[in-house]
C-alpha positions as CSV (number, residue, x, y, z in Angstrom):
1,X,-30.8,-12.5,4.0
2,X,-27.2,-11.4,2.5
3,X,-24.8,-9.4,4.6
4,X,-21.3,-8.0,4.5
5,X,-19.0,-11.5,4.6
6,X,-16.2,-10.9,7.1
7,X,-14.0,-12.3,4.3
8,X,-13.4,-8.6,2.8
9,X,-11.5,-9.4,-0.5
10,X,-10.5,-5.6,0.2
11,X,-7.4,-4.7,2.5
12,X,-9.5,-1.4,3.4
13,X,-12.5,-3.7,4.0
14,X,-10.3,-5.8,6.5
15,X,-8.7,-3.0,8.1
16,X,-12.2,-2.0,9.2
17,X,-13.1,-5.3,10.2
18,X,-10.8,-6.6,12.3
19,X,-9.1,-3.7,13.6
20,X,-12.0,-0.9,13.1
21,X,-11.7,2.9,13.1
22,X,-8.7,2.8,14.5
23,X,-7.4,0.9,12.4
24,X,-8.5,2.1,9.6
25,X,-6.6,5.8,10.9
26,X,-3.7,4.4,11.6
27,X,-4.0,2.9,8.1
28,X,-4.8,6.1,6.7
29,X,-2.3,8.1,8.2
30,X,0.2,5.7,6.8
31,X,-0.2,5.8,3.7
32,X,-0.7,9.8,4.4
33,X,2.9,9.3,5.2
34,X,3.7,7.2,2.4
35,X,2.4,10.0,0.2
36,X,4.2,13.0,1.8
37,X,7.7,11.0,1.7
38,X,7.5,10.7,-2.2
39,X,6.8,14.4,-2.1
40,X,10.2,15.1,-1.4
41,X,11.9,13.1,-3.8
42,X,13.3,14.9,-7.0
43,X,11.0,15.4,-9.5
44,X,12.3,12.7,-11.7
45,X,11.4,10.1,-9.6
46,X,8.4,11.1,-8.1
47,X,5.9,10.5,-11.1
48,X,7.4,6.4,-10.9
49,X,7.4,6.7,-7.1
50,X,3.7,7.6,-6.7
51,X,3.1,4.4,-9.4
52,X,4.8,2.5,-6.8
53,X,2.0,3.4,-4.5
54,X,-0.7,3.9,-6.6
55,X,-0.3,0.0,-7.7
56,X,0.0,-1.2,-4.3
57,X,-2.7,0.6,-3.4
58,X,-5.3,-0.6,-6.1
59,X,-3.7,-4.9,-5.5
60,X,-4.1,-4.1,-1.6
61,X,-8.1,-2.6,-3.2
62,X,-8.5,-6.6,-4.9
63,X,-6.6,-8.5,-2.1
64,X,-7.1,-10.2,0.2
65,X,-5.7,-11.9,3.7
66,X,-3.5,-9.2,4.7
67,X,-1.8,-11.0,7.8
68,X,-0.4,-13.3,5.3
69,X,3.4,-13.4,4.8
70,X,3.2,-13.2,1.0
71,X,0.9,-10.0,1.0
72,X,2.6,-8.2,3.2
73,X,6.7,-9.3,1.4
74,X,4.7,-8.6,-2.0
75,X,4.9,-4.6,-0.9
76,X,8.6,-4.8,1.0
77,X,9.8,-6.2,-2.7
78,X,8.2,-3.6,-4.4
79,X,9.8,-1.0,-2.4
80,X,13.3,-2.2,-2.9
81,X,12.3,-3.1,-6.6
82,X,11.6,1.1,-6.6
83,X,14.9,2.3,-5.1
84,X,16.9,-0.3,-6.8
85,X,15.1,1.2,-10.1
86,X,15.8,5.1,-8.0
87,X,19.6,3.9,-8.1
88,X,19.7,2.7,-11.5
89,X,17.5,5.9,-13.0
90,X,19.9,9.0,-10.9
91,X,23.2,7.0,-13.0
């Protein structure tokens, strides 16, 4: 008999399995808040911010183990590199 695995290899499914509707709602609100924050950036930087957000979302869709430190650090590192790139581009 086949069933869904609790090891989803997908952060969105893992959120649903481990945290339920509350976790999925919080993850969605977090994502929407990031998109709204990107809208406040200058028009020259917005495409790069959207690309960073999209690439992070795609990596999350094909990754697993969202509570692992290397996985969480990857998202923090991408935000840091985006801000470095933004400051270089603004000069």
